[in-house]
C-alpha positions in Angstrom: 94.1 76.2 54.8 92.9 72.8 52.9 92.1 69.4 54.6 95.2 68.4 53.2 97.3 71.1 55.1 98.3 70.6 58.5 98.7 73.3 61.2 102.1 74.2 61.7 103.3 72.7 65.2 104.5 75.2 67.5 108.2 75.5 68.1 108.3 73.9 71.0 106.4 70.9 69.9 108.5 71.0 66.7 111.3 68.3 66.9 112.9 69.9 64.1 113.7 72.8 66.5 115.8 70.3 68.5 118.0 69.7 70.3 118.0 72.8 72.4 121.1 73.3 74.9 122.3 75.6 77.5 125.8 75.9 78.6 127.0 77.9 81.6 130.8 77.7 81.1 131.6 79.2 84.3 129.7 76.4 86.5 130.2 73.6 83.7 126.4 73.3 83.7 125.0 71.8 80.7 121.3 71.4 79.9 119.5 69.7 77.2 116.2 68.9 75.5 116.1 66.6 72.6 114.0 64.1 70.7 116.7 62.1 69.8 118.3 59.1 72.1 120.2 60.3 74.9 124.0 59.5 75.0 125.3 59.0 78.8 128.8 59.3 77.7 128.4 63.0 76.3 126.8 63.6 79.9 129.9 62.2 81.7 132.3 63.6 79.2 130.8 67.3 79.9 131.0 66.9 83.8 134.4 65.5 83.8 137.4 67.2 85.6 141.0 66.4 86.7 139.8 67.6 89.9 136.9 65.3 90.2 137.7 62.3 92.2 133.6 60.9 92.0 131.4 61.1 88.7 128.0 60.1 89.2 125.2 59.2 86.4 121.9 58.4 86.6 119.9 57.2 83.4 116.0 57.1 83.9 114.6 54.6 81.6 111.3 53.7 80.5 110.0 50.3 82.1 107.5 47.9 80.8 104.8 48.1 83.7 103.5 50.8 85.5 101.1 50.0 88.5 100.2 46.3 87.1 99.6 47.8 83.5 102.0 46.6 80.6 103.1 50.1 79.1 104.2 50.2 75.4 106.2 53.8 75.6 106.2 56.9 77.5 106.0 60.2 75.7 107.1 63.7 76.8 106.4 67.4 76.2 108.1 70.3 77.9 107.8 74.2 77.6 111.6 75.2 76.9 111.9 78.6 78.0 110.8 77.4 82.0 112.0 74.2 81.7 115.6 75.6 81.3 114.9 78.1 83.7 113.8 75.5 86.1 116.7 73.3 85.2 119.4 76.0 85.4 118.2 76.8 88.8 118.5 73.2 90.1 121.7 72.6 88.5 123.1 76.1 90.0 121.6 74.9 93.4 123.6 71.8 93.5 126.6 73.3 92.3 126.7 75.7 95.4 125.4 73.1 97.7 128.0 70.4 96.9 130.9 72.4 95.4 130.1 70.3 92.3 132.7 70.6 89.1 130.0 70.0 86.8 126.6 69.0 86.1 124.9 67.6 83.1 121.1 67.5 82.8 119.4 65.8 79.4 115.8 64.9 79.1 114.4 63.4 76.2 111.0 64.7 74.7 108.6 62.8 72.2 108.5 58.8 72.3 111.0 57.2 74.6 110.4 53.4 73.8 111.2 50.7 76.6 114.4 50.3 77.8 115.5 53.8 76.6 116.6 56.6 78.8 114.3 59.7 79.2 116.6 61.7 81.6 120.4 61.5 82.3 122.0 63.2 85.0 125.7 63.5 85.2 127.6 65.5 88.4 131.3 65.5 89.0 132.7 66.5 92.7 135.9 65.9 94.5 134.6 63.3 96.7 132.0 60.4 96.2 129.4 61.6 99.1 129.0 64.9 97.5 128.5 63.3 94.1 126.0 60.7 95.3 124.0 63.1 97.0 123.9 66.0 94.5 123.1 63.4 92.0 119.9 62.4 93.7 119.0 65.7 94.8 119.5 67.0 91.1 117.0 64.2 90.1 114.4 64.6 92.7 114.1 68.4 92.1 113.7 67.8 88.1 111.0 65.3 89.2 109.5 67.9 91.2 109.8 71.3 89.5 110.4 71.0 85.9 108.1 71.9 83.3 108.1 68.2 81.5 105.3 66.3 81.3 104.8 62.8 80.5 102.2 60.4 79.2 102.4 56.7 79.5 100.7 54.7 76.7 99.8 51.5 77.6 99.5 48.2 76.0 95.7 47.8 76.0 95.1 51.2 74.4 95.0 53.4 77.5 96.9 56.5 78.4 97.5 58.7 81.2 99.4 62.1 81.4 101.1 62.4 84.7 103.5 65.1 86.2 106.9 63.8 87.2 105.9 65.2 90.8 103.0 63.0 91.1 105.4 60.1 92.3 108.2 59.9 95.2 111.6 58.2 94.7 109.9 54.8 95.3 107.2 55.2 92.9 104.5 55.8 95.6 101.8 58.4 94.9 102.5 61.5 96.5 99.3 63.2 98.6 98.8 66.7 97.6 97.3 68.9 100.3 93.8 69.1 100.4 93.3 65.8 98.6 
């Protein structure tokens, strides 16, 4: 290999191998990992049902500050085989627990600029209480369990890798056992 040639990217880091999707038609579960901007309309349309009286959509977007530091962008990476297994388990559990009519989880990889969505979660249910609860539970389970990692890139040039499970739903640092 010459100094001009770059080593090929592993498939899970190569944006040309995306989007990657999984669909469980029996439970109306749609999972997506992609390097392109997320479309919340697609997430809602995937979970739509004539029996649904409630459709809930969550968009997680890149904000411009974190802990008082100006953020320039976020960057995400994942290991798709494990991430899809985990996301499928989360969605299947939500369907069973809340009698959902559909679940869509889409996560963006690579660079996500300020104001753009890094995750969309859509759920549909017969009634709003189940949809509201399920939407939040799916999000929190994704953040706690999915094999997706983010790098916060700051305006001052610094950057920091973080696991989504490092912070709770209010943005507070989660204390780990033994720390």
